[in-house]
C-alpha positions in Angstrom: 30.1 17.0 -1.0 29.1 19.1 -4.0 26.5 21.9 -4.0 23.9 19.8 -5.9 24.0 17.1 -3.2 23.7 19.6 -0.4 20.6 21.1 -2.0 19.0 17.7 -2.5 19.6 16.7 1.1 18.3 20.1 2.3 15.1 19.7 0.3 14.5 16.2 1.6 15.1 17.3 5.2 12.8 20.3 4.8 10.0 18.1 3.4 10.4 15.6 6.3 10.8 17.9 9.3 8.6 21.0 8.6 5.4 19.1 9.5 6.7 18.6 13.1 5.0 21.9 13.9 1.6 20.2 13.5 -0.1 17.9 16.1 -0.7 14.3 15.2 -0.5 10.7 16.5 1.8 7.8 15.6 0.9 4.3 14.6 3.2 2.2 16.7 2.5 0.6 20.1 -0.7 0.1 22.1 -1.6 3.8 22.1 -1.5 4.1 18.3 -4.4 6.0 16.9 -3.5 5.7 13.3 -3.6 2.5 11.1 -0.3 1.4 9.7 -0.6 1.5 5.9 2.6 -0.4 5.3 4.5 -3.2 7.0 8.1 -2.9 5.8 8.1 -3.2 2.0 4.5 -4.5 1.6 1.1 -2.8 2.0 -1.5 -3.5 4.6 -5.3 -2.8 4.4 -4.8 0.1 6.7 -6.0 3.5 5.4 -5.4 7.1 5.9 -8.6 8.9 6.9 -9.9 11.9 4.9 -7.5 14.9 5.2 -4.8 12.8 6.9 -1.3 12.5 5.4 2.0 10.8 5.9 5.5 12.0 5.0 8.0 9.1 4.9 11.8 9.0 4.6 13.7 5.8 4.1 17.5 5.7 4.2 19.1 2.6 2.8 22.3 1.1 1.3 24.7 3.0 -1.1 23.7 6.3 0.4 20.1 5.8 -0.7 17.2 8.1 0.2 13.6 7.6 -0.7 11.0 10.2 0.2 7.2 9.8 -0.1 4.0 11.7 0.7 0.5 10.1 0.9 -2.8 11.7 1.4 -6.2 10.4 2.4 -8.7 11.9 -0.1 -11.6 10.2 1.5 -11.7 7.6 4.3 -11.6 4.7 1.8 -9.2 6.1 -0.8 -5.6 7.4 -0.7 -3.0 8.6 -3.1 0.8 9.0 -2.8 4.0 9.8 -4.7 7.6 9.0 -3.9 11.0 9.7 -5.3 14.7 9.1 -4.4 17.9 7.6 -5.5 21.3 6.3 -4.4 24.6 8.0 -3.4 22.6 11.0 -2.2 24.5 10.6 1.1 28.2 10.2 0.4 30.9 11.4 -2.0 30.0 9.5 -5.2 27.8 10.9 -8.1 24.1 11.1 -7.3 22.0 8.5 -9.2 18.3 9.4 -9.0 15.6 6.9 -9.8 14.4 7.0 -13.4 10.9 8.1 -12.4 8.8 8.9 -9.3 6.7 6.1 -7.7 2.9 6.4 -7.6 0.5 4.6 -5.3 -3.2 4.4 -4.8 -5.3 2.3 -2.4 -9.0 1.7 -2.1 -10.6 0.0 1.0 -13.2 -2.6 -0.2 -14.3 -3.8 3.2 -13.9 -2.6 6.8 -12.8 -5.1 9.4 -15.5 -6.8 11.5 -15.3 -9.4 14.3 -15.5 -12.2 11.6 -13.9 -10.8 8.5 -10.6 -8.9 7.8 -10.4 -5.5 6.2 -9.6 -5.8 2.5 -8.1 -3.3 0.1 -6.9 -3.2 -3.5 -4.2 -0.8 -4.8 -1.3 0.0 -7.1 2.2 0.9 -6.0 5.0 1.3 -8.6 7.7 2.2 -6.1 10.3 -0.6 -5.7 12.8 -0.6 -2.9 16.6 -0.4 -2.6 18.8 0.7 -5.6 17.5 0.7 -9.1 19.1 -1.9 -11.5 19.4 -0.3 -15.0 20.3 -3.5 -16.8 17.1 -5.2 -15.6 14.8 -2.1 -15.5 13.8 -2.9 -12.0 14.6 -2.2 -8.3 16.5 -4.8 -6.3 13.2 -5.3 -4.5 10.4 -5.2 -7.0 7.4 -2.9 -6.4 4.1 -4.4 -5.3 2.5 -3.2 -8.5 -1.2 -4.2 -8.5 -2.2 -5.9 -5.3 -5.0 -7.1 -3.0 -4.4 -7.3 0.7 -6.4 -8.4 3.8 -5.6 -7.3 7.4 -7.1 -8.6 10.7 -6.4 -7.2 14.2 -6.6 -9.1 17.4 -6.2 -8.2 21.1 -3.4 -10.4 22.4 -1.2 -8.9 25.2 -1.7 -5.6 23.3 -2.3 -5.2 19.6 -1.5 -8.1 17.2 -2.3 -7.9 13.5 -2.0 -10.3 10.6 -1.7 -9.3 6.9 -1.5 -11.1 3.6 -2.0 -10.6 -0.1 -1.2 -11.1 -3.7 0.6 -8.7 -6.0 1.5 -8.3 -9.7 4.5 -6.1 -10.4 4.9 -4.2 -13.6 8.7 -4.6 -13.6 9.4 -7.3 -16.2 12.9 -6.4 -17.4 14.2 -9.6 -15.9 11.6 -11.7 -17.8 9.7 -12.8 -14.7 6.0 -11.9 -14.8 4.7 -14.3 -12.2 2.1 -13.4 -9.6 3.6 -12.9 -6.1 2.4 -13.5 -2.5 3.3 -11.9 0.8 2.4 -12.2 4.5 3.2 -10.3 7.6 2.5 -9.6 11.3 2.7 -6.7 13.6 2.9 -7.0 17.4 2.9 -4.1 19.9 5.3 -4.1 22.8 4.0 -1.6 25.3 2.5 1.8 24.6 5.0 3.1 22.0 6.8 0.2 20.3 5.7 -2.3 17.6 7.7 -5.2 16.1 7.1 -6.1 12.4 7.8 -9.2 10.3 7.0 -9.8 6.7 7.8 -12.6 4.2 7.8 -11.8 0.5 7.6 -15.1 -1.4 9.4 -13.4 -4.4 7.7 -15.7 -6.9 8.4 -13.0 -9.4 12.1 -13.0 -8.6 13.2 -16.5 -9.3 13.7 -16.4 -13.1 17.2 -17.1 -14.5 17.9 -13.4 -14.7 16.5 -12.8 -11.2 18.2 -10.9 -8.4 17.1 -13.5 -5.8 18.0 -17.2 -5.2 14.4 -18.3 -4.8 14.4 -18.2 -1.0 12.1 -15.2 -0.7 12.7 -12.2 1.4 12.2 -12.2 5.2 12.3 -8.7 6.6 12.1 -7.7 10.3 11.4 -4.2 11.6 10.9 -2.1 14.8 8.7 1.0 15.0 8.7 3.6 17.9 6.1 6.4 18.3 8.3 9.4 19.1 5.5 11.8 19.8 3.8 14.6 17.8 3.1 12.3 14.9 6.7 11.0 14.5 7.5 7.3 14.1 11.1 6.1 14.0 11.9 2.7 12.5 14.8 0.3 11.9 14.5 -2.6 9.4 16.7 -5.6 9.0 16.0 -6.9 5.5 16.7 -10.0 3.5 17.4 -12.1 6.6 17.6 -15.3 4.4 20.2 -13.6 2.2 18.1 -14.2 -0.9 20.0 -11.7 -3.1 22.6 -13.3 -5.2 24.9 -10.4 -4.6 24.9 -10.0 -0.8 24.8 -6.2 -0.2 26.4 -4.8 2.9 23.8 -2.5 4.2 20.4 -4.3 4.3 19.8 -2.2 7.4 17.3 0.5 6.8 16.4 3.6 8.8 12.8 4.9 8.5 11.3 8.2 9.7 7.6 8.8 9.3 5.3 11.7 10.1 1.5 11.4 10.4 -0.5 14.6 10.2 -3.8 16.1 9.2 -4.9 19.2 7.3 
């Protein structure tokens, strides 16, 4: 492993683990005190409160690492950035993403007994490796989106999410509006199960990466104490990608803190 790669991994590790000195709560399980702001690849209407932040690390196929930081500027508005690349872990040449991802979210309505919470936002960060020939990620970014979330008490916590999105990645010629839905179910005090379905209506063009089946993703989250949440995702269960990539298993490490 060359010195450049060692430095990159060291920086990522420092960004991720230094916050462990602070006290915070996780967002998985019945005892969660923080709203999940994402399912797996798709956003929820959950928000960071003012002065809260998350540090997120995602480890995916081809030695890929994606790091992100989000901050709640006020209770109803958050901002975040992310950056990563592939072959960061391994012996091949590091291939960094062409530019950082940026995301913002604004809560329009809080949840009540009769209506869901609703938020609008923008997220330019796609997932999985970047495809230079198509100027897009294997999984397109949400782009501009609107999402609604509703929580229920059903043998613990149970939440339902759904929304529409419009990605800005058009290198494959597909500019269609997209849809997504998802659910989260707590299992005991510390564990939550996630499922989301990305209809991938913007990934069924003749130059598309997908076959038109959409992307079904499953995930597990474990609150590990002191603000840490560990996760494991099984992505593209329907094998929608035309090139089936070995490694649609993803490790997630989150930290939730406050200033």
